[in-house]
DRENNU-853572 format. One record per residue (C-alpha): residue in one letter; x, y, z. Coordinates in pm, whole numbers. Layout:
N
r, x, y, z
A, X, Y, Z
...
***
This chain:
334
r, x, y, z
X, 0, 0, 0
X, 145, 336, -104
X, 222, 629, 128
X, -69, 858, 216
X, -42, 1221, 114
X, -389, 1306, 246
X, -586, 1184, 545
X, -916, 1262, 373
X, -1002, 1358, 15
X, -1357, 1476, -43
X, -1551, 1503, -369
X, -1862, 1717, -412
X, -2036, 2030, -529
X, -1818, 2341, -533
X, -2052, 2626, -437
X, -1999, 2983, -320
X, -2250, 3112, -65
X, -2330, 3481, -117
X, -2515, 3635, 174
X, -2665, 3983, 174
X, -2927, 4178, 368
X, -3211, 4327, 164
X, -3468, 4595, 234
X, -3835, 4531, 295
X, -4021, 4448, -26
X, -3720, 4318, -220
X, -3817, 3949, -191
X, -4173, 4017, -306
X, -4064, 4244, -593
X, -3832, 3974, -724
X, -4110, 3716, -723
X, -3953, 3494, -457
X, -4126, 3302, -179
X, -3968, 3412, 147
X, -3783, 3138, 335
X, -3780, 2902, 35
X, -3488, 2769, -171
X, -3529, 2837, -543
X, -3328, 2661, -815
X, -3238, 2913, -1085
X, -3075, 2923, -1431
X, -2772, 3115, -1558
X, -2959, 3430, -1665
X, -3140, 3457, -1333
X, -2817, 3392, -1143
X, -2641, 3679, -1318
X, -2942, 3908, -1277
X, -2976, 3847, -902
X, -2602, 3867, -841
X, -2604, 4209, -1005
X, -2882, 4323, -770
X, -2706, 4213, -452
X, -2570, 4502, -241
X, -2195, 4552, -219
X, -2217, 4460, 151
X, -2262, 4095, 48
X, -2044, 3824, 202
X, -1894, 3560, -29
X, -1801, 3236, 146
X, -1705, 2909, -18
X, -1940, 2625, 65
X, -2066, 2289, -50
X, -2112, 1989, 177
X, -1797, 1790, 94
X, -1585, 2106, 73
X, -1703, 2199, 423
X, -1594, 1854, 540
X, -1249, 1907, 388
X, -1227, 2246, 562
X, -1310, 2078, 894
X, -1041, 1813, 844
X, -785, 2087, 783
X, -902, 2281, 1090
X, -848, 1966, 1297
X, -489, 1949, 1175
X, -552, 1685, 910
X, -422, 1670, 554
X, -724, 1744, 339
X, -797, 1757, -33
X, -1108, 1847, -232
X, -1224, 1764, -584
X, -1505, 1972, -731
X, -1571, 2186, -1038
X, -1576, 2566, -1060
X, -1569, 2791, -1364
X, -1288, 3015, -1479
X, -1460, 3322, -1334
X, -1436, 3555, -1029
X, -1640, 3329, -800
X, -1418, 3039, -904
X, -1127, 3251, -782
X, -1306, 3304, -450
X, -1364, 2932, -404
X, -1007, 2836, -486
X, -846, 3106, -272
X, -1066, 3016, 27
X, -952, 2653, 19
X, -591, 2756, -35
X, -605, 2988, 266
X, -706, 2705, 500
X, -459, 2454, 361
X, -692, 2228, 162
X, -531, 2085, -153
X, -744, 2178, -454
X, -630, 2117, -811
X, -945, 2041, -1014
X, -925, 2204, -1357
X, -1156, 2501, -1419
X, -1454, 2481, -1656
X, -1396, 2718, -1947
X, -1654, 2866, -2185
X, -1946, 2701, -2010
X, -2162, 2735, -1702
X, -2070, 2979, -1426
X, -1939, 2881, -1083
X, -2222, 2748, -867
X, -2361, 2988, -612
X, -2626, 3002, -347
X, -2749, 3359, -312
X, -2898, 3402, 31
X, -3110, 3711, 89
X, -3159, 3806, 454
X, -3486, 3983, 529
X, -3502, 4236, 811
X, -3652, 3972, 1041
X, -3361, 3733, 972
X, -3549, 3503, 733
X, -3319, 3343, 473
X, -3441, 3317, 111
X, -3207, 3110, -106
X, -3156, 3110, -483
X, -2926, 2830, -590
X, -2754, 2802, -926
X, -2568, 2471, -967
X, -2382, 2564, -1285
X, -2024, 2438, -1314
X, -2030, 2209, -1012
X, -2253, 1964, -1200
X, -1997, 1942, -1481
X, -1760, 1716, -1288
X, -1652, 1418, -1502
X, -1426, 1113, -1486
X, -1148, 1329, -1633
X, -1141, 1523, -1305
X, -1067, 1211, -1099
X, -691, 1174, -1069
X, -564, 827, -973
X, -260, 973, -797
X, -475, 1197, -573
X, -728, 927, -482
X, -457, 668, -429
X, -273, 899, -191
X, -572, 954, 41
X, -647, 729, 338
X, -1021, 783, 281
X, -1209, 923, -18
X, -1545, 1073, 84
X, -1824, 1175, -157
X, -2156, 1354, -115
X, -2492, 1218, -227
X, -2583, 1562, -363
X, -2342, 1489, -649
X, -2539, 1182, -759
X, -2777, 1384, -980
X, -2565, 1443, -1296
X, -2490, 1129, -1500
X, -2124, 1217, -1566
X, -2067, 1297, -1199
X, -2204, 952, -1107
X, -1941, 796, -1329
X, -1674, 1008, -1160
X, -1805, 901, -820
X, -1776, 529, -904
X, -1435, 573, -1067
X, -1304, 743, -753
X, -1422, 449, -543
X, -1246, 214, -787
X, -915, 399, -752
X, -951, 404, -373
X, -999, 27, -360
X, -720, -32, -612
X, -490, 135, -360
X, -642, -50, -63
X, -809, 265, 66
X, -1162, 317, 193
X, -1440, 482, -8
X, -1710, 667, 188
X, -2021, 865, 107
X, -2295, 1058, 278
X, -2663, 1018, 194
X, -2677, 1401, 212
X, -3053, 1456, 233
X, -3378, 1254, 260
X, -3484, 1393, -79
X, -3164, 1252, -234
X, -3245, 916, -77
X, -3602, 926, -211
X, -3472, 988, -564
X, -3193, 732, -561
X, -3277, 476, -293
X, -3219, 170, -513
X, -2892, 310, -651
X, -2762, 407, -306
X, -2843, 62, -170
X, -2663, -93, -467
X, -2355, 121, -401
X, -2349, -8, -43
X, -2439, -371, -106
X, -2200, -402, -400
X, -1919, -279, -169
X, -1848, 12, -403
X, -1883, 214, -84
X, -1729, 102, 247
X, -1837, 375, 492
X, -2186, 529, 494
X, -2276, 857, 667
X, -2637, 947, 744
X, -2858, 1125, 990
X, -3157, 951, 1143
X, -3404, 1082, 883
X, -3185, 978, 590
X, -3124, 631, 731
X, -3495, 571, 795
X, -3570, 690, 442
X, -3310, 454, 296
X, -3487, 153, 446
X, -3838, 302, 430
X, -3910, 257, 798
X, -4008, 477, 1093
X, -3819, 247, 1329
X, -3459, 358, 1385
X, -3369, 25, 1538
X, -3482, -156, 1224
X, -3287, 84, 1000
X, -2973, 32, 1211
X, -3007, -346, 1187
X, -3041, -320, 809
X, -2739, -92, 759
X, -2538, -324, 984
X, -2604, -603, 735
X, -2530, -394, 427
X, -2234, -169, 511
X, -1889, -233, 653
X, -1926, 84, 862
X, -2210, 330, 915
X, -2182, 657, 1105
X, -2519, 797, 1212
X, -2581, 1142, 1357
X, -2871, 1185, 1598
X, -2877, 1559, 1667
X, -2899, 1638, 2037
X, -2875, 1265, 2110
X, -2520, 1243, 1975
X, -2400, 988, 1722
X, -2346, 618, 1673
X, -2127, 397, 1458
X, -2215, 48, 1343
X, -1907, -158, 1258
X, -1906, -534, 1201
X, -2247, -548, 1368
X, -2124, -374, 1685
X, -2280, -42, 1788
X, -2083, 236, 1956
X, -2269, 548, 2075
X, -2155, 881, 2220
X, -2355, 1179, 2349
X, -2354, 1519, 2186
X, -2126, 1789, 2325
X, -2329, 2054, 2508
X, -2384, 2380, 2320
X, -2501, 2697, 2494
X, -2725, 2794, 2206
X, -2777, 2637, 1863
X, -2745, 2935, 1628
X, -2730, 2766, 1287
X, -2743, 2389, 1230
X, -2611, 2427, 874
X, -2297, 2218, 833
X, -2341, 2004, 1144
X, -2333, 1680, 945
X, -2045, 1804, 730
X, -1830, 1882, 1032
X, -1925, 1562, 1211
X, -1789, 1381, 905
X, -1466, 1585, 932
X, -1394, 1464, 1282
X, -1506, 1106, 1232
X, -1318, 1061, 903
X, -998, 1207, 1043
X, -1031, 984, 1348
X, -1064, 679, 1126
X, -777, 789, 902
X, -553, 835, 1206
X, -645, 501, 1361
X, -848, 633, 1654
X, -1094, 407, 1832
X, -1453, 417, 1713
X, -1555, 603, 2031
X, -1280, 863, 1990
X, -1364, 919, 1621
X, -1731, 968, 1710
X, -1641, 1214, 1985
X, -1417, 1411, 1750
X, -1702, 1429, 1501
X, -1952, 1546, 1762
X, -1705, 1806, 1893
X, -1652, 1952, 1545
X, -2029, 1962, 1490
X, -2083, 2139, 1824
X, -1852, 2423, 1718
X, -2015, 2486, 1382
X, -2373, 2497, 1516
X, -2277, 2764, 1770
X, -2249, 3035, 1501
X, -2377, 3131, 1156
X, -2198, 2955, 871
X, -2103, 2599, 782
X, -1730, 2620, 851
X, -1545, 2647, 1184
X, -1457, 2993, 1312
X, -1182, 2867, 1543
X, -901, 2619, 1485
X, -1049, 2286, 1586
X, -708, 2144, 1676
X, -704, 2337, 2003
X, -1061, 2235, 2082
X, -978, 1870, 2020
X, -663, 1887, 2232
X, -861, 2042, 2518
X, -1092, 1740, 2513
X, -811, 1486, 2481
X, -900, 1407, 2120
X, -587, 1522, 1938
X, -412, 1306, 1683
***
């Protein structure tokens, strides 16, 4: 087995979150439904971006990219694969990952769709209205999967959100192939109950065929996968199908099911949950790094829960403090 260059390499949608406050009446004038996420096309994306005030914040996002950012914050060696365009927001995405030490070398999309963005308009009462343009991130192909990068990562982790485009599916499976060729683990997250509803049979095939070794899910996603309201039943089923499943349970903590054995840990206490966005992404950061570094199942779960507790204590899906210090303070370093 070759030397590892990365602890965790993640593959997913490369999206820039653009957040801006708007005056009363703006949402209605633009024909949006307040508090709802709208999928939009290129023309609408450019139009709305042009109407955003200059006080907007531009922050790189995307589920798997957030996980890579968390791994780096914990002191791990992280890499990300995802597609942006050769445009200003592509520059923002790349520079953000570079600044936090995440390896990112996916080639830019030229003369095509724009870099994906989620434009989030904040009403005066704090309500968030999202307009998401997927653009370039759905143009990931097998050509973007580099055998040397995948082979040099202890674990390759992919997001279910990327299972929509046909070419991205092929890239997803190819990455798992390269991971296994190098005796590495391939992991993925179910991402969202709606993803599971769309692709239940395909997700189950990925797991049962051993294309995927590690499965990440929250309680709702896992129940949806096995079409049951009984968590115990869903856990028994995933124990039969997957080598390892990591399941987040919100305020009840998290559990891992490995070789039929269940390990559970409680959540870390949080004074106030400000924004739950990114909780699952950051849990994956801690758990994956723990597994890559040979921690016990309990320690990996605790590291995941600790990372999640930090990100839900503030607005935004990436840590605001270096998680290495937090982990060391709780005896979870390394």
